[in-house]
N, CA, C and O of each residue as an XYZ file, in Angstrom:
372
protein
N     132.620     38.243     75.455
C     132.004     39.561     75.178
C     130.632     39.551     76.180
O     130.349     40.538     76.857
N     129.754     38.213     76.190
C     128.606     38.093     77.076
C     128.952     38.795     78.506
O     128.313     39.738     78.973
N     130.005     38.209     79.081
C     130.363     38.523     80.302
C     130.583     40.061     80.301
O     130.403     40.707     81.334
N     130.907     40.545     79.335
C     131.430     42.402     79.527
C     130.328     42.900     79.399
O     130.187     43.945     80.035
N     128.916     42.347     78.443
C     127.685     43.165     78.624
C     126.948     42.884     79.794
O     126.075     43.680     80.140
N     127.229     41.611     80.619
C     126.331     41.554     81.932
C     126.863     42.318     82.538
O     125.968     43.007     83.027
N     128.220     42.846     83.000
C     129.300     43.621     83.859
C     128.786     45.183     83.614
O     128.795     46.032     84.505
N     128.401     45.381     82.451
C     128.316     46.847     82.046
C     127.294     47.745     82.623
O     127.610     48.817     83.139
N     126.178     47.365     82.551
C     124.971     48.205     83.319
C     125.434     48.174     84.768
O     125.629     49.352     85.064
N     125.768     47.218     86.061
C     126.219     47.312     87.011
C     127.155     48.320     87.196
O     126.929     49.418     87.706
N     128.314     47.877     86.725
C     129.418     49.018     86.517
C     129.285     50.391     86.297
O     129.879     51.312     86.857
N     128.402     50.424     85.380
C     127.768     52.189     84.790
C     127.024     52.775     85.852
O     127.144     53.972     86.112
N     126.068     51.824     86.649
C     125.424     52.456     87.600
C     126.167     52.765     88.795
O     125.901     53.598     89.661
N     127.127     51.976     88.712
C     127.919     52.224     90.332
C     128.836     53.361     90.137
O     129.123     54.070     91.102
N     129.381     53.621     88.819
C     130.150     54.863     88.789
C     129.079     55.960     88.516
O     129.352     57.128     88.789
N     128.088     55.688     88.085
C     127.117     57.339     87.887
C     126.656     57.455     89.475
O     126.535     58.592     89.932
N     126.428     56.455     90.226
C     125.763     56.701     91.594
C     127.143     57.341     92.490
O     126.874     58.138     93.388
N     128.522     57.009     92.256
C     129.436     57.540     93.170
C     129.582     58.734     92.685
O     130.157     59.455     93.501
N     129.246     59.402     91.462
C     129.750     60.786     90.914
C     128.595     61.399     91.730
O     128.875     62.243     92.581
N     127.387     61.050     91.538
C     126.257     61.607     92.210
C     126.254     61.992     93.603
O     125.760     63.014     94.080
N     127.022     60.809     94.361
C     127.249     61.086     95.713
C     128.201     61.849     96.004
O     128.033     62.416     97.083
N     129.295     62.137     95.388
C     130.322     63.202     95.256
C     129.716     64.655     95.215
O     130.134     65.524     95.980
N     128.729     64.889     94.308
C     128.210     66.001     94.007
C     127.262     66.258     95.227
O     127.325     67.334     95.820
N     126.417     65.318     95.591
C     125.711     65.576     96.833
C     126.732     65.968     98.145
O     126.501     67.020     98.741
N     127.575     65.323     98.471
C     128.777     65.633     99.454
C     129.218     67.047     99.656
O     129.381     67.677    100.701
N     129.394     67.442     98.235
C     129.946     68.712     98.028
C     128.750     69.724     98.417
O     128.934     70.784     99.015
N     127.534     69.251     98.001
C     126.576     70.605     98.139
C     126.062     70.598     99.464
O     125.574     71.615     99.956
N     126.153     69.304    100.195
C     125.833     69.524    101.806
C     127.247     70.277    102.627
O     127.091     70.886    103.686
N     128.531     70.134    102.003
C     129.324     70.975    102.629
C     129.105     72.112    102.574
O     129.157     72.801    103.593
N     128.767     72.679    101.247
C     128.331     74.293    101.057
C     127.239     74.683    101.542
O     127.124     75.904    101.649
N     126.052     73.800    102.008
C     125.060     74.163    102.771
C     125.348     74.232    104.236
O     124.663     74.974    104.940
N     126.439     73.418    104.812
C     126.653     73.479    106.223
C     127.598     74.950    106.201
O     127.389     75.651    107.191
N     128.348     75.364    105.458
C     129.011     76.348    105.192
C     128.094     77.833    105.613
O     128.389     78.753    106.376
N     126.954     77.610    104.805
C     126.039     78.795    104.538
C     125.383     78.682    106.123
O     125.529     79.628    106.896
N     124.745     77.608    106.481
C     124.249     77.630    107.881
C     124.910     78.082    108.830
O     124.436     78.765    109.738
N     126.321     77.676    108.695
C     127.466     78.406    109.905
C     127.222     79.942    109.606
O     127.217     80.605    110.643
N     127.029     80.637    108.505
C     127.438     81.827    108.263
C     126.166     82.502    109.123
O     126.354     83.386    109.958
N     124.808     81.943    108.790
C     123.665     82.552    108.999
C     123.638     82.274    110.458
O     123.189     83.182    111.158
N     124.006     81.272    111.000
C     123.998     81.092    112.641
C     124.592     82.244    113.285
O     123.999     82.886    114.152
N     126.341     82.650    112.663
C     126.748     83.690    113.248
C     126.034     85.182    113.132
O     126.155     86.131    113.906
N     125.232     85.080    111.886
C     124.729     86.650    111.677
C     123.650     86.751    112.541
O     123.309     87.800    113.087
N     122.933     85.327    112.714
C     121.783     85.496    113.923
C     122.308     85.940    115.194
O     122.012     86.997    115.751
N     123.194     84.964    115.656
C     123.938     85.511    117.215
C     124.066     87.136    117.236
O     123.586     87.813    118.145
N     124.780     87.684    116.113
C     125.171     88.952    116.233
C     123.902     89.667    116.063
O     123.714     90.522    116.928
N     122.975     89.545    115.174
C     121.621     90.623    115.172
C     121.097     90.470    116.394
O     120.548     91.417    116.956
N     121.194     89.325    116.925
C     120.291     89.509    118.242
C     121.306     89.615    119.684
O     121.107     89.129    120.798
N     122.162     90.235    119.306
C     122.865     90.564    120.725
C     122.161     92.057    121.184
O     121.433     92.736    120.460
N     122.555     92.366    122.514
C     122.393     93.455    123.054
C     122.726     94.727    122.115
O     121.874     95.587    121.891
N     123.824     94.770    121.670
C     124.779     95.880    121.239
C     123.885     96.364    119.745
O     123.659     97.495    119.313
N     123.441     94.776    119.103
C     123.265     95.214    117.439
C     121.393     95.650    117.714
O     120.781     96.368    116.923
N     120.895     95.167    118.705
C     119.202     95.569    119.155
C     119.579     96.908    119.500
O     119.169     97.713    118.664
N     120.121     97.343    120.301
C     120.213     98.995    120.768
C     120.532     99.736    119.657
O     120.046    100.863    119.560
N     121.507     99.167    118.509
C     121.846    100.096    117.589
C     120.639    100.211    116.584
O     120.340    101.274    116.040
N     119.926     98.941    116.370
C     118.887     98.957    115.721
C     117.796     99.916    116.082
O     117.319    100.599    115.176
N     117.337    100.045    117.329
C     116.385    100.628    118.187
C     117.011    102.166    117.962
O     116.103    102.954    117.694
N     118.178    102.717    117.998
C     118.369    103.701    117.875
C     118.194    104.422    116.590
O     117.974    105.630    116.501
N     118.295    103.681    115.710
C     118.292    103.971    114.167
C     116.501    104.546    114.075
O     116.003    105.532    113.532
N     115.998    103.604    114.741
C     114.464    103.751    114.748
C     113.830    105.042    115.698
O     112.636    105.328    115.791
N     114.981    105.735    116.374
C     114.439    106.869    117.283
C     114.412    106.524    118.769
O     114.252    107.373    119.645
N     114.560    105.368    118.967
C     114.449    104.884    120.492
C     115.543    105.505    121.215
O     116.607    105.571    120.599
N     115.501    106.038    122.550
C     116.353    106.335    123.424
C     116.201    105.486    124.661
O     115.242    104.783    124.981
N     117.319    105.690    125.279
C     117.466    104.699    126.413
C     116.448    105.724    127.722
O     116.274    106.937    127.607
N     115.939    104.939    128.800
C     115.609    105.931    129.769
C     116.607    106.602    130.386
O     117.598    105.984    130.774
N     116.463    108.189    130.593
C     117.348    108.679    131.149
C     118.448    109.833    130.059
O     119.055    110.867    130.335
N     118.311    109.074    128.833
C     118.825    109.901    128.014
C     118.168    111.088    127.216
O     116.943    111.207    127.230
N     118.950    111.950    126.533
C     117.973    113.131    125.883
C     118.213    113.009    124.533
O     119.266    112.647    124.008
N     116.968    113.398    123.883
C     116.924    113.377    122.355
C     117.181    114.717    121.916
O     116.614    115.670    122.452
N     118.125    114.873    120.831
C     118.415    116.018    120.275
C     118.098    116.048    118.656
O     118.754    115.403    117.839
N     117.175    116.757    118.384
C     116.982    116.624    116.759
C     117.531    117.606    116.330
O     117.220    118.743    116.683
N     118.555    117.304    115.393
C     118.989    118.422    114.582
C     118.585    118.692    113.348
O     118.491    117.671    112.666
N     118.256    119.866    112.692
C     117.644    120.083    111.509
C     118.423    121.125    110.546
O     119.253    121.871    111.064
N     118.215    121.180    109.389
C     118.755    121.953    108.187
C     120.603    121.768    108.271
O     121.338    122.728    108.042
N     120.988    120.768    108.532
C     122.155    120.406    108.587
C     123.114    120.954    107.133
O     124.186    121.555    107.198
N     122.473    120.603    106.014
C     123.208    121.116    104.627
C     123.080    122.646    104.751
O     123.965    123.384    104.317
N     121.818    123.177    105.431
C     122.126    124.752    105.396
C     123.021    125.087    106.352
O     123.663    126.048    105.928
N     123.323    124.823    107.254
C     124.331    124.909    108.332
C     125.701    124.868    107.540
O     126.424    125.861    107.456
N     125.996    123.680    106.981
C     127.292    123.743    106.316
C     127.646    124.687    105.357
O     128.763    125.196    105.268
N     126.407    124.989    104.424
C     126.808    126.069    103.393
C     127.080    127.411    104.146
O     127.994    128.114    103.713
N     126.437    127.788    105.129
C     126.814    128.942    106.038
C     128.074    128.865    106.527
O     128.761    129.886    106.531
N     128.597    127.620    107.031
C     130.146    127.486    107.430
C     131.212    127.636    106.349
O     132.206    128.340    106.527
N     131.008    127.034    105.350
C     132.001    127.188    104.313
C     131.620    128.589    103.497
O     132.357    129.147    102.685
N     130.604    128.922    103.809
C     130.450    130.506    103.068
C     131.126    131.309    104.078
O     132.167    131.861    103.721
N     130.710    131.478    105.313
C     131.386    132.172    106.150
C     132.873    131.980    106.188
O     133.414    133.073    106.357
N     133.591    131.160    106.110
C     134.958    130.959    106.023
C     135.480    131.387    104.913
O     136.579    131.935    105.004
N     134.934    131.276    103.756
C     135.537    131.928    102.482
C     135.335    133.458    102.508
O     136.244    134.198    102.134
N     134.215    133.916    102.924
C     134.356    135.357    103.104
C     135.245    136.073    104.216
O     135.432    137.283    104.094
N     135.743    135.464    105.178
C     136.484    135.545    106.053
C     137.878    135.644    105.687
O     138.647    136.503    106.117
N     138.172    134.713    104.862
C     139.688    134.602    104.075
C     139.690    135.786    103.109
O     140.679    136.518    103.131
N     138.640    136.070    102.217
C     138.548    136.929    101.367
C     138.832    138.398    102.034
O     139.516    139.299    101.549
N     138.133    138.395    103.259
C     138.523    139.799    103.736
C     139.857    140.203    104.332
O     140.305    141.342    104.462
N     140.475    138.889    104.713
C     142.093    139.145    104.916
C     142.805    139.306    104.211
O     143.959    139.665    104.445
N     142.289    139.070    103.061
C     143.435    139.310    102.040
C     143.412    141.154    101.469
O     144.319    141.725    100.863
N     142.305    141.644    101.834
C     142.199    143.320    101.318
C     143.072    143.876    101.989
O     143.267    145.085    101.869
């Protein structure tokens, strides 16, 4: 019995450390996956196409391009839909 008590603590510590190691290994794998995802997103975000798209959303244009500002789109749509309904009603008479 004394021998069993002498081995209990080291065996308990060994199995505890082993389970903690397994948890850390799983955590490291998850963090490596996150890092790979973030590196892919960074490469995409710093590509020329992504930078150009972001610049265009901010209103920047390339040299030689022409900027057109379209206003009152909802009003134009109402007139388009209203005009087509009126034309269809006029045809039925």
